[in-house]
Backbone as a printed PyTorch tensor [residue, N CA C, xyz], in Angstrom:
tensor([[[  6.6830, -14.3290, -13.6170],
         [  5.4150, -13.2280, -13.3910],
         [  5.8760, -12.3720, -12.1320]],

        [[  5.7680, -11.1540, -12.4460],
         [  5.9560, -10.1240, -11.4520],
         [  4.7550,  -9.9780, -10.4700]],

        [[  5.4760,  -9.8210,  -9.1680],
         [  4.5250,  -9.8140,  -8.1990],
         [  3.8460,  -8.1140,  -8.1120]],

        [[  2.5880,  -8.2490,  -7.5400],
         [  1.8110,  -7.1230,  -7.6070],
         [  1.9130,  -6.3280,  -6.3970]],

        [[  2.3110,  -5.1770,  -6.4360],
         [  2.5740,  -4.1260,  -5.1230],
         [  1.1670,  -3.8990,  -4.5470]],

        [[  1.2640,  -3.5270,  -3.4720],
         [  0.1370,  -3.2550,  -2.5800],
         [ -0.0770,  -1.7490,  -2.4630]],

        [[ -1.1610,  -1.1890,  -2.4780],
         [ -1.4510,   0.4430,  -2.4850],
         [ -2.5310,   0.7020,  -1.2900]],

        [[ -2.1740,   1.6770,  -0.6110],
         [ -3.2950,   2.2290,   0.4060],
         [ -3.7000,   3.5030,  -0.2940]],

        [[ -5.0210,   3.2460,  -0.6080],
         [ -5.6630,   4.4660,  -1.4150],
         [ -6.9620,   4.8540,  -0.5580]],

        [[ -7.4030,   6.1150,  -0.9620],
         [ -8.7290,   6.6100,  -0.2880],
         [ -9.7270,   6.3770,  -1.4680]],

        [[-10.9260,   5.7580,  -1.0990],
         [-12.0260,   5.6370,  -2.1010],
         [-12.8420,   6.8270,  -1.8760]],

        [[-13.1310,   7.8640,  -2.5870],
         [-13.8680,   9.0670,  -2.3640],
         [-15.5070,   8.5390,  -2.4470]],

        [[-15.9450,   7.7350,  -3.3210],
         [-17.2440,   7.4530,  -3.4450],
         [-17.7090,   6.6200,  -1.9620]],

        [[-16.8130,   5.8970,  -1.6380],
         [-17.2270,   4.9890,  -0.2690],
         [-16.7560,   5.7740,   0.9820]],

        [[-15.8360,   6.7800,   0.8850],
         [-15.2620,   7.5330,   2.0930],
         [-14.6320,   6.5420,   2.9290]],

        [[-13.8220,   5.5910,   2.3410],
         [-13.0310,   4.6420,   3.0140],
         [-11.5850,   4.5350,   2.5860]],

        [[-10.7250,   4.0840,   3.3450],
         [ -9.4460,   3.7430,   3.1260],
         [ -9.3400,   2.3440,   2.6730]],

        [[ -8.6500,   1.9750,   1.6850],
         [ -8.6610,   0.7650,   0.9540],
         [ -7.1950,   0.0510,   0.8270]],

        [[ -7.0230,  -1.2460,   1.0380],
         [ -5.8450,  -1.8780,   0.6940],
         [ -5.9940,  -2.7490,  -0.5810]],

        [[ -5.3630,  -2.4260,  -1.6080],
         [ -5.4920,  -2.7660,  -2.9660],
         [ -4.1630,  -3.3800,  -3.5850]],

        [[ -4.4500,  -4.5070,  -4.3230],
         [ -3.4230,  -5.1690,  -4.9080],
         [ -3.5730,  -4.5780,  -6.3480]],

        [[ -2.2980,  -4.0150,  -6.6560],
         [ -2.0650,  -3.6530,  -8.0980],
         [ -2.7910,  -4.3320,  -9.1850]],

        [[ -3.5260,  -3.4060, -10.0140],
         [ -4.4610,  -4.2740, -11.1090],
         [ -5.5580,  -4.8530, -10.7830]],

        [[ -5.9550,  -4.7150,  -9.3310],
         [ -7.3440,  -5.3040,  -9.0850],
         [ -8.1960,  -4.1390,  -8.7280]],

        [[ -9.4440,  -4.2050,  -9.2140],
         [-10.4060,  -3.2910,  -8.6160],
         [-10.9130,  -3.3820,  -7.4520]],

        [[-11.1950,  -4.6430,  -7.0840],
         [-11.8240,  -4.9740,  -5.7670],
         [-10.6110,  -4.6790,  -4.6350]],

        [[-10.9910,  -4.1690,  -3.4130],
         [-10.0900,  -3.8920,  -2.5400],
         [ -9.8950,  -5.1430,  -1.7170]],

        [[ -8.7110,  -5.4870,  -1.1330],
         [ -8.5690,  -6.4630,  -0.1830],
         [ -9.2370,  -6.2820,   1.3070]],

        [[ -8.9390,  -5.1920,   1.6810],
         [ -9.5920,  -4.6540,   3.0040],
         [ -9.9320,  -3.1600,   2.7690]],

        [[-11.1150,  -2.7080,   3.4290],
         [-11.6180,  -1.3890,   3.4520],
         [-11.4150,  -0.9890,   5.1690]],

        [[-11.2510,   0.2180,   5.3080],
         [-11.1340,   0.7260,   6.7580],
         [-11.4310,   1.9760,   6.8970]],

        [[-12.2060,   2.6080,   7.9760],
         [-12.4790,   3.9470,   8.2180],
         [-11.4210,   4.8890,   8.3200]],

        [[-10.1470,   4.4780,   8.8120],
         [ -9.1440,   5.1850,   9.0400],
         [ -8.0040,   4.7360,   8.2810]],

        [[ -7.0250,   5.8350,   7.9570],
         [ -5.7290,   5.6260,   7.1750],
         [ -5.0660,   4.6910,   7.8830]],

        [[ -4.8030,   4.8230,   9.3880],
         [ -3.9480,   4.0160,  10.2300],
         [ -4.2810,   2.3920,  10.0980]],

        [[ -5.5800,   2.3700,  10.1420],
         [ -5.8950,   0.6910,  10.1560],
         [ -5.7530,   0.2930,   8.7760]],

        [[ -5.7420,   0.9740,   7.6330],
         [ -5.6800,   0.5540,   6.3360],
         [ -4.1520,   0.4180,   6.2380]],

        [[ -3.0870,   1.1690,   6.8120],
         [ -1.7570,   1.1550,   6.5730],
         [ -1.4300,  -0.1500,   7.2990]],

        [[ -1.9430,  -0.5430,   8.4070],
         [ -1.5690,  -1.7020,   9.1980],
         [ -2.0580,  -2.9030,   8.3690]],

        [[ -3.1410,  -3.0100,   7.5770],
         [ -3.4000,  -4.2080,   6.8930],
         [ -2.5580,  -4.2800,   5.5500]],

        [[ -2.2600,  -2.8310,   5.0450],
         [ -1.4630,  -3.0350,   3.7800],
         [ -0.0530,  -3.6230,   4.0300]],

        [[  0.8260,  -3.2000,   5.3200],
         [  1.8480,  -3.6040,   5.4960],
         [  2.0320,  -5.0040,   5.8080]],

        [[  1.0140,  -5.6290,   6.3870],
         [  1.0520,  -7.1610,   6.5130],
         [  0.9080,  -7.5870,   5.3430]],

        [[ -0.0560,  -7.3020,   4.2660],
         [  0.0580,  -7.9300,   2.9630],
         [  1.0700,  -7.6960,   2.2650]],

        [[  1.8890,  -6.4220,   2.1820],
         [  2.9070,  -6.2850,   1.5300],
         [  4.1990,  -7.0150,   1.9750]],

        [[  4.3200,  -7.3510,   3.4170],
         [  5.2600,  -8.1910,   3.9990],
         [  5.2070,  -9.5100,   3.4190]],

        [[  3.8520, -10.0600,   3.7090],
         [  3.4190, -11.5420,   3.2250],
         [  3.8480, -11.8690,   1.8120]],

        [[  3.7440, -10.8910,   1.0020],
         [  3.7400, -10.9190,  -0.4960],
         [  5.3400, -10.5990,  -1.0750]],

        [[  5.9180, -10.0800,  -0.0140],
         [  7.3350,  -9.4720,  -0.2170],
         [  7.5170,  -8.5190,  -1.5710]],

        [[  6.5360,  -7.4510,  -1.4060],
         [  6.4100,  -6.3650,  -2.6420],
         [  6.3910,  -4.9670,  -2.0330]],

        [[  6.3370,  -4.1400,  -2.7760],
         [  6.3460,  -2.7470,  -2.4910],
         [  5.0000,  -2.1810,  -1.8460]],

        [[  5.1040,  -1.3230,  -0.9220],
         [  3.8080,  -0.7190,  -0.4270],
         [  3.7840,   0.5920,  -0.9340]],

        [[  2.9310,   1.0480,  -1.6460],
         [  2.8330,   2.5490,  -1.9090],
         [  1.7490,   3.1570,  -1.3240]],

        [[  1.9070,   4.1830,  -0.5990],
         [  0.8780,   5.0290,   0.1820],
         [  0.4250,   6.1330,  -0.4480]],

        [[ -0.7780,   6.3590,  -0.7110],
         [ -1.3770,   7.5660,  -1.2630],
         [ -2.1120,   8.4710,  -0.2340]],

        [[ -2.1010,   9.8210,  -0.6320],
         [ -2.7560,  10.6830,   0.1830],
         [ -4.1610,  10.6970,  -0.3380]],

        [[ -5.2180,  11.2670,   0.3480],
         [ -6.6480,  11.6080,  -0.0300],
         [ -6.7360,  12.0380,  -1.4900]],

        [[ -5.8430,  12.6640,  -2.0660],
         [ -5.9320,  13.3330,  -3.1910],
         [ -5.3610,  12.2480,  -4.4630]],

        [[ -4.7830,  11.2020,  -4.0410],
         [ -4.5030,  10.1390,  -4.8980],
         [ -3.1070,  10.3800,  -4.9720]],

        [[ -2.3510,  11.2800,  -4.8300],
         [ -0.8760,  11.4830,  -4.9960],
         [ -0.1240,  10.6380,  -3.9220]],

        [[  1.1630,   9.8680,  -4.4710],
         [  1.8380,   9.0520,  -3.6620],
         [  2.6180,   9.9180,  -2.6050]],

        [[  2.5040,   9.5610,  -1.3860],
         [  3.0520,  10.1740,  -0.3470],
         [  4.4210,   9.5640,   0.2530]],

        [[  4.3110,   8.0910,   0.1230],
         [  5.3990,   7.3130,   0.4900],
         [  5.3250,   5.9430,  -0.0630]],

        [[  6.5880,   5.1990,  -0.1280],
         [  6.8660,   3.8400,  -0.4930],
         [  7.6700,   3.2470,   0.3500]],

        [[  7.2620,   1.9280,   0.7850],
         [  8.2140,   1.0650,   1.6840],
         [  8.3300,  -0.1850,   0.6030]],

        [[  9.5890,  -0.7010,   0.5740],
         [  9.8240,  -2.0630,   0.0990],
         [  9.9940,  -3.1280,   1.0370]],

        [[  9.4690,  -4.3140,   0.8930],
         [  9.3550,  -5.4450,   1.6190],
         [  9.9260,  -6.5200,   0.9600]],

        [[ 10.2010,  -6.3000,  -0.2940],
         [ 10.8300,  -7.4890,  -1.1750],
         [ 12.2740,  -7.5730,  -1.1010]],

        [[ 12.8780,  -8.3460,  -1.9700],
         [ 14.2840,  -8.3990,  -2.1910],
         [ 14.9520,  -7.1390,  -3.0350]],

        [[ 15.1720,  -6.2540,  -2.5370],
         [ 15.6100,  -5.1040,  -3.2240],
         [ 17.2780,  -5.1510,  -3.3290]],

        [[ 17.7330,  -5.3860,  -4.6020],
         [ 19.2590,  -5.4420,  -4.6280],
         [ 19.9250,  -4.1600,  -4.5960]],

        [[ 19.2380,  -3.0290,  -4.4980],
         [ 19.7600,  -1.7740,  -4.5060],
         [ 18.8420,  -0.8710,  -3.3620]],

        [[ 18.9250,  -1.1000,  -2.2730],
         [ 18.0880,  -0.5160,  -1.3470],
         [ 18.2900,   0.9600,  -1.1390]],

        [[ 17.2020,   1.9650,  -1.0930],
         [ 17.6170,   3.2490,  -0.7030],
         [ 17.9250,   3.5270,   0.6990]],

        [[ 18.7830,   4.6970,   1.0850],
         [ 18.9360,   4.8120,   2.3260],
         [ 17.7540,   5.6660,   2.9030]],

        [[ 16.7030,   4.7240,   3.2790],
         [ 15.5340,   5.4080,   3.8890],
         [ 15.6930,   5.7260,   5.3990]],

        [[ 15.8340,   7.1580,   5.5710],
         [ 15.9780,   7.4900,   7.0410],
         [ 14.6880,   7.5540,   7.8610]],

        [[ 13.6560,   7.2530,   7.1880],
         [ 12.2510,   7.5140,   7.8810],
         [ 12.0360,   6.2320,   8.6440]],

        [[ 12.4170,   5.0030,   7.9410],
         [ 11.9180,   3.7050,   8.6050],
         [ 13.5170,   2.7070,   8.7300]]])
């Protein structure tokens, strides 16, 4: 069974940043700031050894970080 990635997304209706597991509607954590949501998302992604996908307020993907076993890791100059 494939592990489910973690997403940091903005919920427009609730005006909150959320940490969500891929394929689940209910968030794992909600935060008022993107920074707090990122902290929680990174912890969850590391714990599950999955990819962390970060979205902008408009829903577009702004960044990705992999915390799993990547056989061909990219040369990420940011982290």
